[in-house]
C-alpha positions as CSV (number, residue, x, y, z in Angstrom):
1,X,21.2,3.7,8.4
2,X,17.5,3.5,7.7
3,X,16.1,7.0,7.1
4,X,12.5,6.9,8.4
5,X,9.5,9.3,7.9
6,X,6.7,9.0,10.5
7,X,3.3,10.1,9.2
8,X,0.7,10.3,12.0
9,X,-1.5,13.2,13.1
10,X,-1.2,12.5,16.8
11,X,1.8,14.2,18.5
12,X,1.8,11.7,21.4
13,X,2.0,8.8,19.0
14,X,4.9,10.4,17.0
15,X,6.7,11.2,20.2
16,X,6.4,7.6,21.4
17,X,7.6,6.2,18.1
18,X,10.6,8.5,18.1
19,X,11.5,7.3,21.6
20,X,11.4,3.7,20.4
21,X,13.5,4.6,17.4
22,X,16.0,6.5,19.5
23,X,17.0,3.2,21.2
24,X,18.5,1.9,18.0
25,X,21.7,2.7,16.2
26,X,20.5,1.7,12.6
27,X,17.3,3.7,12.3
28,X,16.8,7.5,12.3
29,X,13.7,9.6,12.0
30,X,14.4,12.2,9.4
31,X,10.9,13.6,8.8
32,X,7.4,13.8,10.3
33,X,4.1,14.4,8.6
34,X,0.6,15.1,10.0
35,X,-1.4,15.1,6.8
36,X,-1.2,13.0,3.6
37,X,-0.4,16.1,1.6
38,X,2.6,16.8,3.9
39,X,4.2,13.5,2.9
40,X,4.6,14.5,-0.7
41,X,6.0,17.9,0.1
42,X,8.7,16.3,2.3
43,X,9.5,13.6,-0.2
44,X,10.3,16.2,-2.8
45,X,13.2,17.5,-0.7
46,X,14.3,14.6,1.5
47,X,15.8,11.1,0.9
48,X,13.6,8.6,2.8
49,X,14.1,4.8,3.0
50,X,10.8,3.9,4.6
51,X,7.5,5.6,5.3
52,X,5.8,4.6,8.6
53,X,2.2,5.4,7.8
54,X,-1.0,5.9,9.8
55,X,-4.1,5.1,7.7
56,X,-6.4,7.7,9.4
57,X,-4.9,11.1,9.0
58,X,-6.7,14.3,7.9
59,X,-6.9,15.0,4.2
60,X,-5.6,12.5,1.8
61,X,-5.5,9.2,3.7
62,X,-6.1,5.5,3.7
63,X,-6.1,3.4,0.5
64,X,-6.3,6.5,-1.6
65,X,-3.1,7.8,-0.1
66,X,-1.3,4.5,-0.6
67,X,-2.5,4.4,-4.2
68,X,-1.1,7.9,-4.8
69,X,2.2,7.0,-3.2
70,X,2.4,3.9,-5.4
71,X,2.1,6.1,-8.5
72,X,4.4,8.9,-7.4
73,X,7.0,7.0,-5.4
74,X,6.7,3.3,-6.4
75,X,10.0,2.3,-4.9
76,X,9.3,3.8,-1.4
77,X,8.5,1.0,1.0
78,X,5.4,1.6,3.1
79,X,4.8,0.1,6.6
80,X,1.3,0.8,7.8
81,X,0.8,1.5,11.5
82,X,-2.9,1.2,12.4
83,X,-5.4,0.8,15.2
84,X,-7.4,-1.6,13.1
85,X,-6.7,-5.4,13.4
86,X,-9.4,-6.8,11.1
87,X,-8.0,-9.3,8.6
88,X,-9.9,-7.8,5.7
89,X,-8.5,-4.3,6.3
90,X,-5.0,-5.7,6.5
91,X,-5.5,-7.6,3.2
92,X,-6.9,-4.6,1.4
93,X,-4.0,-2.5,2.6
94,X,-1.4,-4.9,1.4
95,X,-3.2,-5.3,-1.9
96,X,-3.2,-1.5,-2.3
97,X,0.6,-1.5,-2.2
98,X,1.8,-1.5,1.4
99,X,4.7,-3.8,2.2
100,X,3.9,-4.3,5.9
101,X,1.2,-3.8,8.5
102,X,1.4,-3.6,12.3
103,X,-1.0,-2.4,14.9
104,X,-0.5,0.4,17.4
105,X,-0.6,-1.9,20.4
106,X,2.3,-4.0,19.1
107,X,5.4,-4.4,21.2
108,X,8.4,-2.1,20.3
109,X,10.4,-5.2,19.2
110,X,7.7,-6.0,16.6
111,X,7.7,-2.4,15.3
112,X,11.5,-2.4,14.9
113,X,11.5,-5.8,13.3
114,X,8.9,-4.6,10.8
115,X,10.8,-1.4,10.0
116,X,14.0,-3.3,9.3
117,X,12.4,-6.0,7.2
118,X,10.3,-3.7,5.1
119,X,13.2,-1.1,4.6
120,X,15.3,-3.9,3.2
121,X,12.8,-5.0,0.6
122,X,10.8,-7.6,2.6
123,X,7.2,-7.9,3.7
124,X,6.0,-7.9,7.3
125,X,2.7,-8.6,9.0
126,X,2.3,-8.2,12.8
127,X,2.5,-11.8,14.1
128,X,-0.7,-11.2,16.1
129,X,-2.5,-10.7,12.7
130,X,-1.2,-13.8,10.9
131,X,-4.0,-16.1,12.1
132,X,-6.6,-13.5,11.1
133,X,-5.0,-13.2,7.6
134,X,-5.1,-17.0,7.2
135,X,-8.8,-17.1,8.1
136,X,-9.6,-14.3,5.6
137,X,-7.6,-15.8,2.8
138,X,-9.2,-19.2,2.9
139,X,-7.1,-21.7,0.9
140,X,-3.4,-21.1,1.0
141,X,-3.1,-21.0,-2.8
142,X,-3.7,-17.4,-4.1
143,X,-4.4,-16.2,-7.7
144,X,-2.5,-13.4,-9.4
145,X,-5.5,-11.1,-9.5
146,X,-5.7,-11.2,-5.7
147,X,-2.6,-9.0,-5.6
148,X,-4.4,-6.2,-7.5
149,X,-5.2,-3.0,-5.8
150,X,-8.8,-1.7,-5.9
151,X,-7.9,0.8,-8.7
152,X,-6.1,-1.8,-10.7
153,X,-9.1,-4.1,-10.4
154,X,-11.4,-1.3,-11.5
155,X,-9.2,-0.6,-14.5
156,X,-9.2,-4.3,-15.4
157,X,-13.0,-4.5,-15.2
158,X,-13.2,-1.5,-17.5
159,X,-10.8,-2.9,-20.1
160,X,-12.6,-6.3,-20.0
161,X,-15.9,-4.5,-20.6
162,X,-14.4,-3.0,-23.8
163,X,-14.1,0.6,-22.6
164,X,-11.3,2.8,-23.9
165,X,-8.8,4.1,-21.4
166,X,-10.1,7.6,-21.7
167,X,-13.6,6.6,-20.7
168,X,-12.3,4.5,-17.8
169,X,-10.4,7.6,-16.7
170,X,-13.5,9.7,-16.8
171,X,-15.5,7.1,-14.8
172,X,-12.8,6.8,-12.1
173,X,-12.1,10.5,-12.1
174,X,-8.5,9.9,-12.9
175,X,-6.1,11.2,-15.6
176,X,-5.5,9.0,-18.6
177,X,-1.9,8.8,-17.6
178,X,-2.8,7.4,-14.2
179,X,-5.1,4.8,-15.8
180,X,-2.3,3.8,-18.1
181,X,0.0,3.4,-15.1
182,X,-2.5,1.2,-13.4
183,X,-2.9,-0.9,-16.6
184,X,0.8,-1.4,-16.9
185,X,1.1,-2.6,-13.3
186,X,-1.9,-4.9,-13.5
187,X,-0.5,-6.5,-16.7
188,X,2.8,-7.1,-14.9
189,X,1.1,-8.7,-11.9
190,X,-1.1,-10.9,-14.1
191,X,1.9,-11.6,-16.4
192,X,0.1,-10.8,-19.6
193,X,1.5,-8.9,-22.6
194,X,-1.6,-7.6,-24.5
195,X,-5.2,-6.6,-24.2
196,X,-6.5,-9.9,-25.6
197,X,-4.7,-11.9,-22.9
198,X,-5.9,-9.4,-20.3
199,X,-9.5,-9.8,-21.3
200,X,-9.2,-13.6,-21.5
201,X,-7.8,-13.6,-18.0
202,X,-10.7,-11.4,-16.7
203,X,-13.3,-13.6,-18.3
204,X,-11.7,-16.9,-17.1
205,X,-11.7,-15.6,-13.5
206,X,-15.1,-13.9,-13.5
207,X,-13.7,-10.3,-13.2
208,X,-15.9,-8.7,-15.9
209,X,-18.7,-6.4,-14.9
210,X,-22.1,-7.8,-15.7
């Protein structure tokens, strides 16, 4: 059974989603949230297999919310449900850490397929958005740094500029522990083992700040 949390501030949307989920025998809605902060409160006391997330809720929301979830609950799969269908927004959302993206005008079958695939460790993009994603990506071959979230790229730029982690933390208004977590993840994504290799990668790909 896939234990699902729905995070959306519109009661009608949540009700419609629950009606769709109720038609299945392998998915159950175990929690609902109307603000980003509510998600963390519920995750502290509930076991959830997948978060179905609206990007435009009151309070903590959008890419900032996804980034926070990636830090506090890195193993929780995120499937974004959004009204936006622009390719760039989809790409930024996936880079931030979401495992899937569907639009609110998708068919119920698409929603359920996305929930199942993401809950089982896969990635899913609304088929209606695939062509837009291809246009935005350009060439099919992608580089490792294209998978970095915005925060990870900012930390990389700071390190490449020779800044200590404490100063990077001050500039980004983050704790040193959070910056260290971002550094660890970006090193894993870039497959480098030390600062020297990290800086060489940034220089080689033009990721340093002028």
